[in-house]
C-alpha positions as CSV (number, residue, x, y, z in Angstrom):
1,M,-82.4,-156.8,-105.3
2,S,-83.2,-158.0,-101.7
3,H,-85.1,-160.9,-101.3
4,I,-88.7,-160.9,-99.9
5,Q,-88.9,-162.3,-96.2
6,T,-92.1,-163.7,-94.6
7,E,-93.3,-164.7,-91.4
8,H,-95.9,-167.4,-90.7
9,L,-99.3,-165.5,-89.7
10,F,-101.6,-168.5,-89.4
11,D,-103.0,-171.6,-91.1
12,I,-106.9,-171.4,-92.1
13,A,-109.3,-174.2,-92.8
14,L,-112.5,-173.3,-94.4
15,S,-115.8,-175.3,-94.5
16,V,-117.8,-174.4,-97.8
17,E,-121.3,-175.4,-98.3
18,A,-121.6,-178.4,-100.9
19,S,-123.8,-177.0,-103.3
20,L,-122.7,-173.9,-105.2
21,Q,-124.7,-171.1,-106.9
22,L,-124.0,-171.9,-110.8
23,L,-124.5,-168.7,-112.7
24,G,-123.0,-170.3,-116.2
25,H,-121.1,-168.9,-118.7
26,T,-120.7,-165.0,-118.4
27,P,-118.8,-162.8,-120.7
28,Y,-115.7,-163.3,-118.1
29,G,-116.0,-167.1,-117.8
30,E,-118.0,-169.5,-115.6
31,R,-119.2,-168.0,-112.6
32,K,-119.9,-169.8,-109.4
33,I,-120.6,-168.5,-105.9
34,A,-119.7,-170.7,-102.9
35,R,-121.0,-170.1,-99.3
36,V,-118.3,-170.3,-96.6
37,T,-120.1,-171.9,-93.5
38,G,-117.3,-171.7,-90.7
39,G,-113.6,-172.7,-90.5
40,T,-110.7,-172.2,-87.9
41,F,-107.5,-170.5,-88.1
42,E,-104.5,-170.7,-85.8
43,G,-101.0,-169.3,-85.9
44,P,-98.3,-167.8,-83.4
45,G,-100.3,-165.0,-82.3
46,L,-103.6,-165.4,-83.8
47,K,-106.1,-168.2,-83.4
48,G,-110.1,-168.5,-83.7
49,T,-112.8,-169.4,-86.0
50,V,-114.6,-168.4,-89.1
51,R,-118.2,-166.9,-89.0
52,G,-120.3,-168.3,-91.3
53,G,-121.8,-166.1,-93.7
54,G,-118.8,-165.6,-95.9
55,G,-118.5,-166.4,-99.7
56,D,-116.3,-167.0,-102.5
57,W,-117.1,-165.5,-106.1
58,I,-115.4,-168.1,-108.4
59,L,-114.8,-167.5,-111.9
60,V,-113.3,-170.2,-114.3
61,R,-111.6,-168.2,-117.0
62,A,-111.3,-169.7,-120.6
63,D,-107.7,-170.3,-120.0
64,G,-108.7,-172.8,-117.4
65,V,-107.4,-170.8,-114.4
66,T,-109.8,-170.7,-111.3
67,Q,-109.9,-167.0,-110.0
68,L,-111.1,-166.4,-106.4
69,D,-112.6,-163.4,-104.6
70,V,-113.3,-164.4,-101.0
71,R,-114.7,-162.4,-98.3
72,L,-114.9,-163.7,-94.4
73,V,-115.3,-162.7,-90.7
74,L,-112.6,-164.0,-88.5
75,E,-113.2,-164.0,-84.8
76,T,-110.2,-164.5,-82.7
77,D,-110.3,-166.5,-79.3
78,D,-110.3,-163.2,-77.4
79,G,-113.5,-161.9,-79.1
80,A,-111.9,-159.6,-81.8
81,L,-113.7,-159.4,-85.3
82,I,-111.3,-159.3,-88.4
83,Y,-112.7,-158.9,-91.9
84,M,-110.4,-160.9,-94.2
85,T,-110.6,-160.8,-98.1
86,Y,-108.5,-162.3,-100.6
87,K,-107.9,-162.8,-104.2
88,G,-106.4,-165.9,-105.5
89,L,-105.5,-168.2,-108.6
90,R,-105.6,-171.7,-109.1
91,H,-104.2,-173.8,-111.9
92,G,-102.4,-176.8,-112.9
93,P,-102.2,-179.5,-115.6
94,E,-105.6,-180.5,-117.2
95,E,-105.4,-184.0,-115.7
96,V,-104.6,-182.6,-112.1
97,M,-107.2,-180.2,-112.1
98,A,-109.7,-182.8,-113.4
99,R,-108.9,-184.9,-110.4
100,L,-109.2,-181.9,-108.1
101,N,-112.6,-180.8,-109.6
102,S,-114.0,-184.1,-109.3
103,G,-113.3,-184.2,-105.3
104,Q,-110.3,-186.5,-105.4
105,P,-107.5,-185.6,-103.3
106,V,-104.4,-184.2,-105.0
107,D,-101.1,-183.1,-103.8
108,R,-100.9,-179.6,-103.4
109,N,-97.3,-179.4,-105.2
110,D,-99.1,-180.7,-108.3
111,Y,-100.8,-177.6,-109.0
112,Y,-100.6,-173.7,-108.3
113,F,-102.6,-172.2,-105.6
114,R,-101.9,-168.6,-104.2
115,I,-103.8,-165.9,-102.6
116,T,-103.3,-162.3,-101.5
117,P,-105.1,-161.8,-98.5
118,G,-106.1,-158.3,-96.7
119,F,-107.4,-157.7,-93.3
120,E,-109.6,-154.8,-91.9
121,T,-110.3,-154.3,-88.0
122,S,-111.1,-152.1,-85.2
123,A,-109.5,-154.2,-82.4
124,D,-106.6,-152.4,-81.0
125,K,-104.6,-155.8,-80.4
126,Y,-104.8,-156.6,-84.2
127,L,-104.5,-153.0,-85.7
128,W,-101.2,-154.1,-87.2
129,L,-103.0,-156.4,-89.5
130,N,-104.7,-153.2,-91.3
131,K,-100.9,-152.3,-92.1
132,A,-99.7,-155.8,-93.5
133,V,-99.2,-157.0,-96.9
134,C,-99.8,-160.9,-96.9
135,V,-99.3,-163.8,-99.0
136,G,-100.6,-167.5,-98.8
137,T,-100.5,-170.9,-100.5
138,G,-103.5,-173.1,-100.7
139,D,-104.6,-176.9,-100.9
140,R,-108.2,-177.5,-102.1
141,T,-108.9,-180.7,-99.9
142,P,-112.3,-182.9,-100.1
143,G,-113.3,-181.0,-97.1
144,G,-112.5,-177.7,-98.2
145,P,-109.9,-175.2,-98.8
146,V,-106.7,-174.9,-96.6
147,Y,-104.3,-172.1,-96.4
148,N,-101.0,-171.3,-95.0
149,V,-100.8,-167.4,-94.8
150,Y,-97.6,-165.2,-94.3
151,R,-97.1,-161.5,-93.7
152,V,-94.3,-159.9,-95.8
153,L,-91.8,-158.2,-93.6
């Protein structure tokens, strides 16, 4: 079996509104919705800001796993718009997750946080993103989530 190779696409830091919409315990788990208010991203060939108005449809499952469903609009420094979506999972030991959920800083190596981003754009310079499979690692900091995003080669 061959090994999967990746290349660094960009790092992205998101700003999230402090108050979440709490929908309570649904048949699927505890549902919360977070509004993304902005952010920045930068990598070897891609740099810009995150437009406000995105969101994260969060589900905390019965097994303690947090499931993410995020939709954002990126604006590159040259004015292109890129729609970014990703699904993700975050979980770890109960005591680590309790610290993380209370807003305390936690070492990113103490819990699992992975995403699978996808992109959609009409900008000629970035059409290659429409065909890319990507993965990312995350860190939930007190200021908001930070991700390192990679393209699978």
